[in-house]
N, C-alpha and C positions, 0 to 999 in steps of 0.2 A: 278803277285801280290798275295800275301798271307796274311792272317790276323789270328791273334790269340787273344783269349779273355783272359784278365787278370784283375781281380778285377772288372768285369762288364764293362770294356771299351775294345774296339777293337783296336788292334795295327796292322798297315799295314806295310808291308815290302817287299823288292824285293828279289828274289831268284837268282840274277845274280852272287852272290859270296857266298862263304861258310866260313864266319868268324868263329873263335872259341873263346870260352869263357874262361877266366882265371879259374884256378882250385880253388874251395872253398873246405872247409873241408867235407861238407855233400851235398848230393843231394838236400835235402830240402833247404839249404841256397842257392844253385845254382839256384834252380828253382824260387826262389823269385826274382831274377834279370834277368831272361831269357826272351827273346823276342820270340824265335823260338825253336821248337824241332823237332828233326829227331828221329824216332823210327823204328828200324829194317830196316834201309835204306829209309824209307818213310818220307817225309816232312809233319808234322802235320799242318793241316789247322786251327785246334782249340785245345787248350788245357786249362785246368782250374785246379787250385790248391785251394782245399776247406780246409782251416785249421780247420773248425768246424766239419769235418767228418772223423772219424778214419777209417771207413769201405772202403770208396772211396775218399781217399785224393786227388788223381791226376787222371783226366780223360783226355784221348787223342783221337782225331779223325783225321784220314787221309784217302786219296783215294789211292786205289791200283788199277790202271786202272779205271774201271768203278764201282768197289766195295768199298763201305764205310766200313772202318775198325775202331773199337773202342777198347780201352783198359781202364781198370780201375785198379788202384793200391792202395792198403791199406797204412795207415801210416807205419804200420810194414814193408812192402815191401820197401818203400821209405827210411826209416830209415836203412834198412839192405843193401841197394845198395853199391856196391863197384865201385870205380873209376879205370879205366884201362887207364894209361897215353899213352901207345903205340897207341892206337886208338882214344884217347881223347873221350871216352864214359863211361857212367855209365851203370852197369850191374844190371838189377833189375830182381828178381825171384818172380813170382806170381804163386803159385801152383807148377806144374812140369815144367813150361815153363820159359825160360830165354829170356829177351829182352834187347837190346842195345839202349840206349837213349843218344843223343848227344844234349847238350844244346848250342844254337847259339845266337848271338846278331844280332839284326836288323842293316842294313846299314842306316845311318842317314847323309844326305847331309848338309853341312854347308853353310850358306849364304856367308861366307868368301871365299868359293871355287868357287863362280860364277864370271865368267869373265863378266864384264859389258862393255867391249869395243864394239863399233859399228862394227857389222859384215858385213857391206857393204849391208845391206837390205836383208839378207838371212832369 
């Protein structure tokens, strides 16, 4: 189970599958509807988009083994990000480093999918 912060609320999601997000025109537009992020192959356990801060618009935290990793991206870096359809990733450049960001949607179970038949007491 993983959770991400968005607008002050925590969103919990399962990592059992890797859904992909439909392509938006800009990374900023995509981030506004994203539930989960993967950065450089690591699932982010926390990310935050701060519209009021140009210097640190996007902050991401992930665990790499036992090491906590953090990334901060400026508004300029997010606006300059380019989408690569072949890998379904956004490529962000901050300073001299290039990072790959994949925007994912959380899996949500529908109550209509639940089988309400008696399972014989299991």
